[in-house]
Backbone of each chain as ProteinMPNN parsed JSONL, in Angstrom:
{"seq_chain_A": "MDSTALSAVQNYSASRAATQPSKTPGDSMFGRMAMDFTQTLAQGEQVAQQSMTGDADPHALVQALAQTELAVETAVTVRNKVVEAYQEILRMPV", "coords_chain_A": {"N_chain_A": [[3.468, -69.794, -15.12], [2.043, -66.463, -15.19], [4.115, -63.831, -15.316], [3.798, -61.2, -15.705], [1.63, -60.159, -14.82], [1.87, -60.359, -12.125], [4.094, -58.548, -11.628], [2.899, -56.22, -12.246], [1.323, -55.93, -10.052], [3.155, -55.675, -8.154], [4.41, -53.188, -8.974], [2.314, -51.672, -8.545], [2.049, -51.586, -5.761], [4.264, -50.763, -4.998], [4.326, -47.931, -5.737], [2.398, -47.105, -4.198], [3.062, -45.645, -2.161], [3.527, -43.117, -3.115], [1.188, -41.948, -3.367], [0.382, -41.191, -0.834], [-0.705, -38.832, 1.569], [1.219, -36.022, 2.603], [2.811, -35.686, 5.634], [3.143, -33.081, 6.967], [1.458, -30.3, 6.211], [2.037, -27.706, 5.947], [4.423, -27.478, 5.009], [5.027, -27.79, 2.24], [5.353, -25.9, -0.982], [2.943, -25.166, -1.867], [1.546, -25.171, 0.481], [2.586, -23.162, 1.76], [2.026, -21.066, 0.219], [-0.812, -20.972, 0.607], [-0.606, -20.166, 3.296], [0.331, -17.715, 2.956], [-1.707, -16.449, 1.664], [-3.762, -16.558, 3.454], [-2.983, -14.93, 5.468], [-2.566, -12.56, 4.165], [-5.289, -12.029, 3.77], [-6.228, -11.914, 6.379], [-4.852, -9.599, 7.276], [-6.034, -7.591, 5.613], [-8.636, -7.538, 6.702], [-8.102, -7.011, 9.115], [-7.26, -4.179, 8.883], [-9.452, -3.137, 7.831], [-11.304, -3.303, 9.873], [-9.994, -1.557, 11.785], [-10.068, 0.855, 10.387], [-12.766, 1.27, 10.438], [-13.125, 1.907, 13.002], [-11.734, 4.059, 13.254], [-8.894, 4.267, 13.627], [-6.877, 3.435, 11.585], [-5.544, 4.935, 8.708], [-7.078, 6.029, 5.604], [-5.569, 5.593, 3.46], [-4.1, 3.362, 3.965], [-6.099, 1.509, 4.286], [-7.174, 1.396, 1.699], [-4.895, 0.277, 0.373], [-4.557, -2.181, 1.713], [-6.775, -3.387, 0.891], [-6.804, -3.545, -1.853], [-4.511, -5.224, -1.939], [-5.649, -7.599, -1.014], [-7.558, -7.969, -2.941], [-6.004, -8.615, -4.969], [-4.828, -10.956, -4.091], [-6.805, -12.727, -3.53], [-8.057, -12.816, -6.235], [-5.776, -14.25, -7.716], [-5.911, -16.58, -6.131], [-8.414, -17.543, -6.649], [-8.103, -17.684, -9.502], [-6.174, -19.726, -9.856], [-7.249, -21.865, -8.446], [-9.484, -22.356, -10.144], [-8.013, -23.243, -12.354], [-6.949, -25.642, -11.421], [-9.029, -27.342, -10.673], [-10.141, -27.609, -13.236], [-8.13, -29.138, -14.327], [-8.197, -31.246, -12.758], [-10.747, -32.159, -13.478], [-10.574, -32.836, -16.204], [-8.71, -35.08, -15.978], [-10.471, -36.713, -14.824], [-12.228, -37.275, -16.865], [-10.723, -38.882, -18.42], [-10.206, -41.844, -20.422], [-10.235, -44.982, -19.206]], "CA_chain_A": [[2.898, -68.65, -14.337], [2.077, -65.341, -15.868], [4.744, -63.033, -14.434], [3.664, -59.885, -15.826], [0.43, -59.54, -13.765], [2.611, -60.268, -10.749], [5.044, -57.293, -11.613], [2.212, -54.995, -12.207], [0.934, -55.548, -8.768], [4.415, -55.031, -7.392], [4.695, -51.798, -9.234], [1.32, -50.855, -8.006], [2.117, -51.405, -4.493], [5.571, -49.853, -4.852], [3.97, -46.485, -6.184], [1.261, -46.592, -3.417], [3.624, -44.489, -1.177], [3.731, -41.671, -3.617], [-0.224, -41.501, -3.278], [-0.069, -40.881, 0.495], [-0.649, -37.379, 1.843], [2.407, -35.71, 3.378], [2.277, -35.509, 7.117], [3.246, -31.708, 7.442], [0.755, -29.638, 5.248], [2.446, -26.309, 5.859], [5.799, -27.432, 4.501], [5.094, -27.694, 0.87], [5.348, -24.685, -1.53], [1.495, -24.904, -2.048], [0.925, -24.777, 1.759], [3.237, -21.823, 2.098], [1.112, -20.001, -0.547], [-2.119, -20.739, 1.119], [-0.573, -19.523, 4.66], [0.395, -16.347, 2.658], [-3.013, -16.041, 1.168], [-4.789, -16.259, 4.403], [-2.355, -13.942, 6.005], [-3.0, -11.189, 3.546], [-6.649, -11.904, 4.014], [-6.507, -11.489, 7.705], [-4.549, -8.159, 7.499], [-6.959, -6.709, 5.126], [-9.696, -7.565, 7.532], [-7.943, -6.17, 10.336], [-7.141, -2.782, 8.511], [-10.709, -2.586, 7.627], [-11.762, -2.976, 11.168], [-9.384, -0.48, 12.398], [-10.476, 2.085, 9.786], [-13.974, 1.667, 10.739], [-12.992, 2.602, 14.401], [-10.812, 5.374, 13.141], [-7.519, 3.928, 13.954], [-6.133, 3.492, 10.45], [-6.188, 5.894, 7.776], [-7.866, 5.492, 4.37], [-4.613, 4.955, 2.403], [-3.684, 1.756, 4.448], [-7.363, 0.675, 4.04], [-7.157, 1.109, 0.203], [-3.925, -0.484, 0.077], [-4.847, -3.604, 2.253], [-8.061, -4.044, 0.241], [-6.173, -3.906, -3.223], [-3.768, -6.379, -1.839], [-6.555, -8.726, -0.72], [-8.123, -8.291, -4.069], [-5.058, -9.328, -5.697], [-4.54, -12.293, -3.645], [-8.301, -13.54, -3.991], [-7.96, -12.985, -7.776], [-4.889, -15.08, -7.893], [-6.288, -17.897, -5.565], [-9.446, -18.072, -7.547], [-7.75, -18.305, -10.944], [-5.275, -21.038, -9.576], [-8.312, -22.922, -8.128], [-10.118, -22.761, -11.26], [-7.136, -24.114, -13.226], [-6.683, -27.001, -10.743], [-10.324, -27.903, -11.01], [-10.129, -27.788, -14.673], [-7.144, -30.117, -14.632], [-8.842, -32.438, -12.143], [-12.09, -32.776, -14.087], [-9.703, -33.443, -17.295], [-8.343, -36.206, -15.689], [-11.56, -37.569, -14.575], [-12.759, -37.669, -18.204], [-9.733, -39.797, -19.23], [-10.689, -43.062, -20.702], [-9.316, -46.02, -18.609]], "C_chain_A": [[3.047, -67.356, -15.115], [2.816, -64.293, -14.957], [4.587, -61.699, -14.578], [2.569, -59.316, -15.018], [1.035, -59.443, -12.552], [3.497, -58.97, -10.697], [4.265, -56.058, -11.677], [1.673, -54.701, -10.912], [1.78, -55.088, -7.962], [4.505, -53.59, -7.633], [3.531, -51.148, -8.498], [1.676, -50.496, -6.688], [3.262, -50.63, -4.148], [5.188, -48.319, -4.95], [2.96, -46.085, -5.248], [1.748, -45.328, -2.43], [3.68, -43.29, -1.569], [2.313, -41.057, -3.465], [-0.605, -40.91, -1.864], [0.015, -39.317, 0.733], [0.494, -37.082, 2.72], [1.861, -35.29, 4.751], [2.402, -33.949, 7.54], [2.688, -30.929, 6.283], [1.416, -28.281, 5.088], [3.88, -26.256, 5.155], [5.953, -27.32, 3.022], [5.063, -26.2, 0.357], [3.687, -24.205, -1.708], [1.003, -24.381, -0.721], [1.371, -23.505, 2.137], [2.321, -20.669, 1.386], [-0.123, -19.87, 0.049], [-1.936, -20.141, 2.397], [-0.407, -18.01, 4.154], [-0.991, -15.758, 2.313], [-3.845, -15.665, 2.397], [-4.259, -14.992, 5.41], [-2.691, -12.57, 5.568], [-4.716, -10.813, 3.831], [-7.114, -11.364, 5.499], [-6.113, -10.069, 8.026], [-5.379, -7.306, 6.986], [-8.18, -6.597, 5.972], [-9.615, -6.657, 8.802], [-7.938, -4.683, 10.264], [-8.449, -2.4, 8.341], [-11.314, -2.195, 8.966], [-11.165, -1.783, 11.78], [-9.862, 0.886, 11.769], [-11.891, 2.343, 9.921], [-14.054, 2.306, 12.179], [-12.215, 3.771, 14.443], [-9.427, 5.329, 13.426], [-6.516, 4.037, 12.773], [-6.52, 4.33, 9.435], [-6.347, 5.355, 6.369], [-6.791, 4.904, 3.469], [-4.258, 3.441, 2.833], [-4.944, 1.05, 4.248], [-7.247, 0.334, 2.513], [-6.018, 0.071, -0.186], [-4.123, -2.121, 0.399], [-5.883, -4.192, 1.359], [-7.583, -4.33, -1.278], [-5.364, -5.166, -3.064], [-4.512, -7.58, -1.627], [-7.267, -9.109, -2.026], [-7.29, -9.111, -4.967], [-4.863, -10.729, -5.44], [-5.786, -13.247, -3.761], [-8.403, -13.764, -5.53], [-7.087, -14.105, -8.076], [-5.282, -16.448, -7.308], [-7.412, -18.414, -6.314], [-9.121, -18.517, -8.934], [-6.895, -19.559, -10.857], [-6.231, -22.165, -9.334], [-9.055, -23.258, -9.309], [-9.332, -23.651, -12.287], [-7.051, -25.472, -12.463], [-7.829, -27.76, -10.856], [-10.497, -28.358, -12.333], [-9.532, -29.05, -15.014], [-7.827, -31.502, -13.999], [-9.966, -33.041, -12.949], [-11.482, -33.614, -15.579], [-9.357, -34.765, -17.144], [-9.343, -37.267, -15.308], [-12.231, -38.084, -15.93], [-11.734, -38.577, -18.989], [-10.248, -41.091, -19.233], [-9.864, -44.015, -20.057], [-9.554, -47.234, -19.321]], "O_chain_A": [[4.119, -67.142, -15.68], [2.252, -63.889, -13.94], [5.108, -60.938, -13.762], [2.582, -58.16, -14.594], [0.776, -58.461, -11.857], [3.556, -58.379, -9.619], [4.723, -54.985, -11.286], [1.512, -53.54, -10.536], [1.493, -54.246, -7.112], [4.654, -52.8, -6.701], [3.75, -50.121, -7.855], [1.669, -49.313, -6.348], [3.291, -49.914, -3.148], [5.775, -47.524, -4.216], [2.547, -44.926, -5.29], [1.08, -44.366, -2.053], [3.841, -42.357, -0.782], [2.181, -39.833, -3.431], [-1.644, -40.276, -1.676], [0.8, -38.639, 0.071], [0.75, -37.902, 3.602], [0.793, -34.72, 4.975], [1.715, -33.597, 8.498], [3.428, -30.858, 5.302], [1.293, -27.746, 3.985], [4.408, -25.204, 4.795], [6.963, -26.781, 2.569], [4.779, -25.311, 1.159], [3.325, -23.029, -1.674], [0.242, -23.418, -0.636], [0.642, -22.761, 2.793], [1.989, -19.608, 1.914], [-0.623, -18.745, 0.083], [-2.919, -19.547, 2.839], [-0.925, -17.11, 4.815], [-1.311, -14.634, 2.699], [-4.529, -14.642, 2.42], [-5.031, -14.238, 6.002], [-3.013, -11.637, 6.303], [-5.226, -9.711, 4.03], [-8.065, -10.62, 5.74], [-6.752, -9.373, 8.815], [-5.631, -6.276, 7.612], [-8.768, -5.516, 5.947], [-10.446, -5.931, 9.348], [-8.393, -3.957, 11.147], [-8.705, -1.251, 8.702], [-11.747, -1.07, 9.214], [-11.938, -0.987, 12.312], [-10.034, 1.888, 12.464], [-12.336, 3.446, 9.605], [-14.934, 3.114, 12.478], [-12.025, 4.423, 15.47], [-8.792, 6.383, 13.464], [-5.452, 4.64, 12.915], [-7.717, 4.511, 9.211], [-5.783, 4.317, 6.021], [-7.003, 3.891, 2.803], [-4.173, 2.511, 2.031], [-4.821, -0.153, 4.014], [-7.226, -0.832, 2.117], [-6.231, -0.852, -0.972], [-3.919, -3.05, -0.382], [-5.866, -5.394, 1.093], [-8.005, -5.337, -1.847], [-5.458, -6.081, -3.881], [-4.027, -8.627, -2.055], [-7.566, -10.277, -2.274], [-7.701, -10.08, -5.605], [-4.747, -11.581, -6.321], [-5.671, -14.433, -4.069], [-8.807, -14.833, -5.988], [-7.608, -15.009, -8.729], [-4.995, -17.447, -7.967], [-7.443, -19.604, -6.628], [-9.667, -19.469, -9.491], [-6.933, -20.379, -11.773], [-6.101, -23.256, -9.89], [-9.282, -24.45, -9.517], [-9.838, -24.572, -12.927], [-7.115, -26.463, -13.191], [-7.659, -28.941, -11.16], [-10.988, -29.467, -12.546], [-10.056, -29.903, -15.73], [-7.953, -32.566, -14.604], [-10.104, -34.258, -13.076], [-11.858, -34.728, -15.945], [-9.622, -35.594, -18.015], [-9.133, -38.474, -15.433], [-12.712, -39.214, -16.013], [-11.985, -38.946, -20.137], [-10.727, -41.549, -18.195], [-8.666, -43.922, -20.327], [-8.927, -48.253, -19.031]]}, "seq_chain_B": "MSDFSKALGVSASGLQAQATRLRHLSENISNADTPGYRRKTVPFRTEFDAGTDVSKVEVGRVSLDDGELERIFDPSHPMADETGYFEGSNVNLLIELADAREAQRSYEANLKMFEQARQMSSGLLQLLRR", "coords_chain_B": {"N_chain_B": [[5.778, -11.715, -1.368], [4.765, -10.151, -4.156], [6.103, -8.422, -6.987], [4.192, -6.683, -7.726], [2.429, -6.222, -5.568], [4.206, -4.936, -3.832], [4.658, -2.537, -5.402], [1.956, -1.443, -4.894], [2.284, -0.927, -2.334], [4.382, 0.938, -2.24], [3.249, 3.146, -3.895], [1.114, 3.758, -2.038], [2.562, 4.725, 0.182], [3.471, 6.908, -1.04], [1.002, 8.579, -1.616], [0.165, 8.665, 1.242], [2.394, 10.47, 2.143], [1.92, 12.593, 0.545], [-0.426, 13.343, 1.478], [-0.023, 14.074, 4.177], [1.6, 16.128, 3.65], [-0.206, 17.966, 2.526], [-1.947, 18.497, 4.694], [-0.119, 20.043, 6.425], [0.371, 22.16, 4.702], [-2.285, 23.255, 4.792], [-2.589, 23.902, 7.431], [-0.554, 25.929, 7.556], [-1.78, 27.837, 5.807], [-4.155, 28.301, 7.329], [-3.343, 29.482, 9.573], [-2.36, 31.878, 8.622], [-2.933, 34.682, 9.424], [-2.073, 34.65, 12.013], [-0.422, 36.118, 14.575], [3.036, 36.097, 14.834], [3.263, 33.549, 13.715], [5.28, 30.896, 12.374], [5.93, 29.617, 9.166], [5.507, 26.209, 8.354], [7.475, 23.674, 6.942], [7.767, 20.912, 4.982], [9.794, 18.124, 4.983], [10.929, 15.457, 2.767], [11.686, 12.012, 2.756], [13.785, 9.244, 1.834], [12.515, 5.971, 2.733], [14.064, 3.17, 3.227], [13.22, -0.384, 3.189], [14.772, -3.041, 4.18], [13.843, -5.699, 4.435], [11.742, -6.204, 2.56], [12.962, -5.032, 0.292], [12.135, -2.505, -0.812], [11.915, 0.896, -1.603], [10.278, 3.276, 0.037], [8.516, 6.351, 0.525], [8.735, 8.723, 3.08], [7.565, 11.029, 5.383], [9.484, 13.437, 6.789], [11.102, 15.003, 9.715], [9.209, 17.982, 10.613], [10.008, 21.145, 9.693], [10.501, 24.546, 10.848], [10.105, 27.594, 8.988], [12.517, 30.051, 9.162], [12.309, 32.694, 8.233], [11.976, 36.263, 7.601], [9.508, 37.659, 9.656], [6.495, 39.236, 8.936], [5.9, 42.72, 9.37], [3.474, 44.497, 10.689], [1.76, 47.427, 10.781], [-0.179, 48.826, 13.335], [-1.442, 50.5, 15.526], [-3.309, 50.109, 17.456], [-3.47, 47.495, 17.955], [-3.188, 45.017, 20.518], [-0.844, 43.682, 20.718], [0.958, 45.514, 19.81], [4.122, 47.15, 19.571], [6.137, 49.991, 20.78], [6.369, 51.499, 18.482], [4.293, 51.129, 17.167], [3.911, 49.055, 15.577], [3.392, 45.405, 15.023], [4.318, 41.852, 14.995], [3.498, 39.735, 12.217], [2.511, 36.747, 10.702], [4.949, 34.61, 8.695], [3.65, 33.661, 6.349], [3.229, 33.167, 3.061], [0.72, 33.497, 1.054], [0.587, 32.989, -1.595], [2.655, 31.32, -2.119], [1.987, 28.985, -0.632], [-0.467, 28.329, -1.837], [0.588, 27.414, -4.389], [2.24, 25.38, -3.623], [0.339, 23.613, -2.641], [-1.104, 23.008, -4.859], [0.978, 21.6, -6.279], [1.159, 19.449, -4.509], [-1.14, 18.222, -4.924], [-0.9, 17.507, -7.602], [1.028, 15.694, -7.453], [-0.163, 13.708, -5.776], [-1.983, 12.722, -7.567], [-0.563, 11.517, -9.473], [0.485, 9.553, -8.149], [-1.799, 8.099, -7.599], [-2.374, 7.229, -9.896], [-0.387, 5.393, -10.461], [-0.99, 3.535, -8.674], [-3.389, 2.578, -9.556], [-2.46, 1.712, -12.085], [-0.658, -0.57, -11.419], [-2.603, -2.289, -10.283], [-4.151, -2.679, -12.602], [-2.388, -3.922, -14.177], [-1.714, -6.344, -12.758], [-4.145, -7.597, -12.641], [-4.535, -7.91, -15.276], [-2.482, -9.734, -16.076], [-3.54, -11.986, -14.661], [-5.756, -12.392, -16.386], [-4.845, -13.847, -18.241], [-4.828, -16.437, -17.62], [-7.435, -17.202, -17.57], [-10.204, -18.206, -19.634]], "CA_chain_B": [[5.352, -10.476, -1.817], [5.176, -10.019, -5.599], [6.508, -6.783, -7.234], [2.872, -5.629, -8.113], [1.975, -5.741, -4.255], [5.275, -3.852, -3.493], [4.318, -1.313, -6.092], [0.939, -0.87, -4.362], [2.784, -0.4, -1.065], [5.131, 2.225, -2.528], [2.382, 4.035, -4.213], [0.319, 4.168, -0.879], [3.362, 5.659, 0.927], [3.363, 8.245, -1.754], [-0.196, 8.956, -1.204], [0.167, 9.123, 2.443], [3.11, 11.425, 2.258], [1.291, 13.845, -0.055], [-1.637, 13.734, 2.272], [0.579, 14.723, 5.196], [2.181, 17.581, 3.178], [-1.386, 18.964, 2.346], [-2.177, 18.878, 5.973], [0.644, 20.875, 6.919], [0.089, 23.41, 4.012], [-3.543, 23.875, 5.277], [-2.218, 24.574, 8.778], [-0.019, 27.237, 7.3], [-2.815, 28.851, 5.255], [-5.27, 28.718, 8.282], [-2.607, 30.285, 10.36], [-1.792, 32.979, 7.901], [-3.158, 35.831, 10.077], [-1.681, 34.481, 13.456], [0.742, 36.918, 15.015], [4.243, 35.206, 15.331], [3.493, 32.041, 13.271], [6.197, 30.508, 11.283], [5.445, 28.543, 8.255], [5.78, 24.946, 8.509], [8.062, 23.198, 5.627], [7.717, 19.317, 5.077], [10.876, 17.448, 4.088], [10.434, 14.126, 2.417], [13.003, 11.431, 2.659], [13.442, 7.854, 1.503], [12.56, 5.148, 3.702], [14.309, 1.764, 2.587], [12.863, -1.481, 3.878], [15.466, -3.968, 3.673], [13.228, -6.811, 4.346], [10.986, -6.345, 1.217], [13.846, -4.38, -0.855], [11.492, -1.438, -1.589], [12.136, 2.273, -1.01], [9.023, 4.123, 0.273], [8.795, 7.74, 0.98], [8.107, 9.185, 4.312], [7.72, 12.544, 5.773], [10.729, 13.606, 7.883], [10.732, 16.246, 10.851], [8.796, 19.138, 10.285], [10.859, 22.184, 10.35], [9.88, 25.871, 10.744], [10.73, 28.642, 8.156], [12.839, 31.243, 10.125], [12.213, 33.823, 7.24], [11.547, 37.37, 8.212], [8.061, 37.824, 9.944], [5.691, 40.345, 8.315], [5.772, 43.754, 10.198], [2.23, 45.177, 10.452], [1.489, 48.725, 11.402], [-1.569, 48.82, 13.8], [-1.005, 51.024, 17.031], [-4.403, 49.641, 18.329], [-3.386, 46.197, 18.26], [-2.879, 44.496, 21.903], [0.609, 43.353, 20.761], [1.917, 46.499, 19.02], [5.347, 47.859, 20.295], [6.0, 51.527, 20.934], [6.383, 52.274, 17.326], [2.866, 50.895, 16.582], [4.046, 47.814, 14.641], [3.539, 44.124, 15.56], [4.936, 40.919, 13.952], [2.568, 38.95, 11.875], [3.108, 35.408, 10.205], [5.618, 34.827, 7.49], [3.064, 32.774, 5.391], [3.052, 33.807, 1.684], [-0.423, 32.642, 0.491], [0.751, 32.555, -3.088], [3.634, 30.101, -2.256], [1.393, 27.91, -0.012], [-1.279, 27.691, -2.887], [1.332, 26.761, -5.511], [2.5, 24.095, -3.061], [-0.85, 22.704, -2.638], [-1.24, 22.479, -6.159], [1.884, 20.673, -6.621], [0.965, 18.374, -3.769], [-2.342, 17.624, -5.66], [-0.46, 16.779, -8.776], [1.961, 14.262, -7.006], [-1.114, 12.744, -5.295], [-2.692, 12.238, -8.777], [0.553, 10.706, -10.073], [0.728, 8.221, -7.187], [-3.035, 7.275, -7.717], [-2.245, 6.79, -11.165], [0.696, 4.237, -10.366], [-1.608, 2.691, -7.896], [-4.269, 1.99, -10.652], [-1.687, 0.991, -12.997], [-0.21, -1.559, -10.735], [-3.687, -2.881, -10.029], [-4.68, -3.172, -13.768], [-1.304, -4.93, -14.911], [-1.88, -7.615, -12.079], [-5.424, -8.308, -13.016], [-4.317, -8.123, -16.81], [-1.775, -10.799, -16.001], [-4.385, -13.131, -14.25], [-6.772, -12.347, -17.161], [-4.187, -14.666, -19.289], [-5.185, -17.712, -17.2], [-8.865, -17.444, -17.811], [-10.292, -18.419, -21.254]], "C_chain_B": [[5.898, -10.397, -3.225], [5.412, -8.57, -5.769], [5.223, -6.065, -7.425], [2.472, -5.273, -6.62], [2.921, -4.836, -3.63], [4.934, -2.702, -3.99], [3.139, -0.528, -5.525], [1.212, -0.264, -3.127], [3.353, 0.99, -1.266], [4.051, 3.341, -2.915], [1.498, 4.555, -2.942], [0.995, 4.844, 0.039], [3.475, 6.94, 0.468], [2.186, 9.101, -1.373], [-0.188, 9.676, 0.117], [1.116, 10.272, 2.839], [2.552, 12.826, 1.53], [0.021, 14.311, 0.932], [-1.203, 14.733, 3.638], [1.064, 16.171, 4.893], [0.972, 18.632, 3.036], [-1.833, 19.358, 3.698], [-1.331, 19.929, 6.546], [0.528, 22.369, 6.145], [-1.228, 24.02, 4.7], [-3.432, 24.608, 6.792], [-1.629, 26.042, 8.54], [-1.027, 28.289, 6.855], [-3.839, 29.135, 6.562], [-4.616, 29.689, 9.329], [-1.938, 31.517, 9.806], [-1.968, 34.443, 8.586], [-2.817, 35.73, 11.627], [-0.567, 35.202, 13.768], [1.827, 35.821, 15.462], [4.342, 33.917, 14.79], [4.356, 31.964, 12.239], [5.761, 29.544, 10.405], [6.031, 27.332, 8.381], [6.469, 24.292, 7.022], [8.202, 21.669, 6.042], [8.817, 18.591, 4.294], [10.404, 15.888, 3.859], [11.732, 13.244, 2.42], [12.685, 9.707, 2.457], [13.613, 6.825, 2.674], [12.84, 3.581, 3.154], [14.228, 0.69, 3.707], [13.541, -2.613, 3.383], [14.98, -5.427, 3.655], [12.515, -7.284, 3.0], [11.879, -5.596, 0.14], [13.01, -3.464, -1.441], [11.838, -0.276, -0.883], [11.062, 3.098, -0.906], [9.431, 5.513, 0.559], [8.017, 8.12, 2.265], [8.344, 10.476, 4.623], [8.576, 12.582, 7.018], [10.15, 14.684, 8.961], [10.38, 17.319, 10.246], [9.577, 20.24, 10.799], [10.118, 23.554, 10.085], [10.775, 26.858, 9.983], [11.079, 29.845, 8.983], [13.193, 32.367, 9.242], [11.732, 35.106, 8.225], [9.86, 37.484, 8.31], [7.476, 39.096, 9.447], [5.595, 41.325, 9.457], [4.403, 44.544, 9.882], [1.976, 46.312, 11.253], [-0.025, 48.708, 11.976], [-1.381, 49.151, 15.138], [-2.166, 50.407, 17.992], [-4.364, 48.249, 18.621], [-2.766, 45.797, 19.676], [-1.144, 44.16, 21.634], [1.42, 44.142, 19.917], [2.976, 47.011, 20.07], [4.972, 49.306, 20.354], [6.007, 52.279, 19.622], [4.929, 51.971, 16.618], [2.977, 49.55, 15.659], [3.878, 46.55, 15.694], [3.775, 43.037, 14.432], [3.721, 39.972, 13.607], [3.183, 37.541, 11.509], [4.066, 35.504, 9.009], [5.089, 33.762, 6.354], [2.842, 33.71, 4.229], [1.818, 33.004, 1.138], [-0.231, 32.16, -0.966], [1.806, 31.361, -3.289], [2.891, 28.922, -1.785], [0.339, 27.276, -1.183], [-0.593, 26.94, -4.07], [1.851, 25.499, -5.018], [1.643, 23.232, -2.905], [-1.046, 22.236, -3.883], [-0.363, 21.373, -6.669], [1.728, 19.248, -5.813], [-0.426, 17.399, -4.407], [-1.894, 16.852, -6.844], [0.308, 15.479, -8.426], [0.812, 13.197, -6.594], [-1.639, 12.068, -6.469], [-1.762, 11.165, -9.4], [0.513, 9.374, -9.359], [-0.342, 7.334, -7.413], [-2.91, 6.718, -9.017], [-1.475, 5.458, -11.387], [-0.113, 3.01, -9.749], [-2.557, 1.835, -8.871], [-3.655, 1.16, -11.565], [-1.293, -0.349, -12.539], [-1.419, -2.769, -10.609], [-4.078, -3.685, -11.476], [-3.66, -4.156, -14.457], [-1.392, -6.147, -14.197], [-3.092, -8.433, -12.583], [-5.336, -8.516, -14.538], [-3.584, -9.579, -16.958], [-2.52, -12.01, -15.826], [-5.253, -13.473, -15.24], [-6.115, -13.643, -18.211], [-4.708, -16.194, -19.019], [-6.766, -18.066, -17.352], [-9.272, -17.519, -19.388], [-11.816, -18.026, -21.354]], "O_chain_B": [[7.086, -10.519, -3.525], [5.064, -7.686, -4.986], [5.208, -4.843, -7.278], [2.188, -4.098, -6.388], [2.474, -3.958, -2.892], [4.851, -1.745, -3.221], [3.11, 0.702, -5.555], [0.6, 0.736, -2.751], [2.965, 1.992, -0.666], [4.01, 4.38, -2.254], [1.212, 5.752, -2.886], [0.358, 5.58, 0.792], [3.563, 7.938, 1.184], [2.345, 10.212, -0.87], [-0.426, 10.875, 0.258], [0.774, 11.021, 3.755], [2.78, 13.951, 1.976], [-0.373, 15.471, 1.059], [-1.775, 15.75, 4.032], [0.969, 17.14, 5.646], [1.061, 19.826, 3.326], [-2.105, 20.545, 3.879], [-1.928, 20.773, 7.215], [0.571, 23.455, 6.724], [-1.217, 25.177, 5.12], [-4.042, 25.606, 7.174], [-2.025, 27.066, 9.097], [-1.131, 29.395, 7.386], [-4.264, 30.282, 6.7], [-5.274, 30.577, 9.872], [-1.068, 32.117, 10.436], [-1.16, 35.324, 8.29], [-3.213, 36.589, 12.415], [0.431, 34.864, 13.131], [1.601, 34.894, 16.239], [5.229, 33.143, 15.152], [4.326, 32.75, 11.291], [5.179, 28.571, 10.886], [7.25, 27.378, 8.545], [5.828, 24.51, 5.994], [8.625, 21.262, 7.124], [8.744, 18.474, 3.071], [9.67, 15.259, 4.621], [12.796, 13.769, 2.091], [11.681, 9.091, 2.813], [14.59, 6.796, 3.421], [11.92, 2.89, 2.716], [14.842, 0.704, 4.774], [13.148, -3.199, 2.374], [15.566, -6.282, 2.992], [12.635, -8.389, 2.471], [11.4, -5.593, -0.994], [13.028, -3.483, -2.671], [12.058, -0.328, 0.327], [10.857, 3.762, -1.922], [10.603, 5.796, 0.811], [6.829, 7.845, 2.434], [9.32, 11.054, 4.144], [8.407, 11.91, 8.036], [8.991, 15.095, 9.007], [11.096, 17.747, 9.34], [9.838, 20.39, 11.992], [9.249, 23.655, 9.219], [11.973, 26.978, 10.239], [10.213, 30.579, 9.459], [14.247, 32.978, 9.418], [11.236, 34.971, 9.344], [9.094, 37.421, 7.348], [8.173, 40.093, 9.633], [5.224, 40.864, 10.536], [4.311, 45.184, 8.834], [1.976, 46.152, 12.474], [-0.98, 48.593, 11.207], [-1.166, 48.254, 15.953], [-1.941, 50.238, 19.191], [-5.133, 47.775, 19.457], [-1.708, 46.372, 19.934], [-0.327, 44.48, 22.497], [2.411, 43.692, 19.343], [2.688, 47.243, 21.244], [3.869, 49.781, 20.083], [5.719, 53.474, 19.567], [4.556, 52.575, 15.613], [1.973, 49.138, 15.076], [4.146, 46.622, 16.893], [3.516, 43.218, 13.242], [3.027, 39.482, 14.497], [4.272, 37.216, 11.983], [3.968, 36.515, 8.314], [5.847, 33.139, 5.61], [2.362, 34.835, 4.36], [2.003, 31.837, 0.793], [-0.766, 31.159, -1.443], [1.861, 30.623, -4.273], [3.051, 27.864, -2.394], [0.272, 26.074, -1.441], [-1.132, 25.991, -4.638], [1.952, 24.551, -5.796], [1.964, 22.046, -2.988], [-1.167, 21.02, -4.034], [-0.774, 20.418, -7.328], [2.063, 18.161, -6.286], [-0.583, 16.181, -4.32], [-2.36, 15.746, -7.118], [0.198, 14.417, -9.037], [0.835, 12.033, -6.994], [-1.759, 10.844, -6.415], [-2.188, 10.074, -9.781], [0.51, 8.284, -9.932], [-0.184, 6.114, -7.462], [-3.42, 5.611, -9.188], [-1.773, 4.611, -12.229], [-0.012, 1.84, -10.118], [-2.488, 0.608, -8.949], [-4.115, 0.061, -11.877], [-1.588, -1.297, -13.267], [-1.18, -3.96, -10.807], [-4.267, -4.898, -11.566], [-4.042, -5.066, -15.194], [-1.171, -7.153, -14.872], [-3.073, -9.63, -12.872], [-6.112, -9.334, -15.031], [-3.967, -10.433, -17.757], [-2.345, -12.982, -16.56], [-5.662, -14.634, -15.262], [-6.892, -14.317, -18.887], [-4.955, -17.001, -19.915], [-7.173, -19.222, -17.23], [-8.64, -16.896, -20.241], [-12.385, -18.033, -22.445]]}, "name": "protein", "num_of_chains": 2, "seq": "MDSTALSAVQNYSASRAATQPSKTPGDSMFGRMAMDFTQTLAQGEQVAQQSMTGDADPHALVQALAQTELAVETAVTVRNKVVEAYQEILRMPVMSDFSKALGVSASGLQAQATRLRHLSENISNADTPGYRRKTVPFRTEFDAGTDVSKVEVGRVSLDDGELERIFDPSHPMADETGYFEGSNVNLLIELADAREAQRSYEANLKMFEQARQMSSGLLQLLRR"}
């Protein structure tokens, strides 16, 4: 009996647990980063609305929009890198 | 919060403080001819935020300059006393204008720092793009 094929199947089933998604999405570092990002975005939007109605001063508006720009730029750059890495893996000859 | 966003926040607090200073200066200048007006002085103080560990600047309590009021001779003025004098304001336009110019320069310096923090952060992210 070929035992190497059997152990490959065993190894595969043992490592399947690692490919399961984790149950708590907000717990990981990436999840926290995403929460931070959405929080910055929401704050920028809120300050923009307030300054349109005359509640916030223009300095707060400029600061919030610059923070939002920084956050969006970071998120877009990281997303591009992640997608690039994913496509690199897809192109891998199996 | 990265150091860049903290720098943006500190610069914005500086801009805000200089804008408040300019507002009080223009109040002084527009009240230069008001009888009995005392010029306002604006103190700055450090506002330390322990949560984010940054030192912002904020405007403290506005105080009044208790210097000598200018005595103006005009017997026909309704507020003139028996000697014909009444008390004007103690605003010196020269001092106010010099202070306003200084506020402008500080504002520009803070704007420059804001711009630089933004440029540095986008320059850093530029490294990841090819």
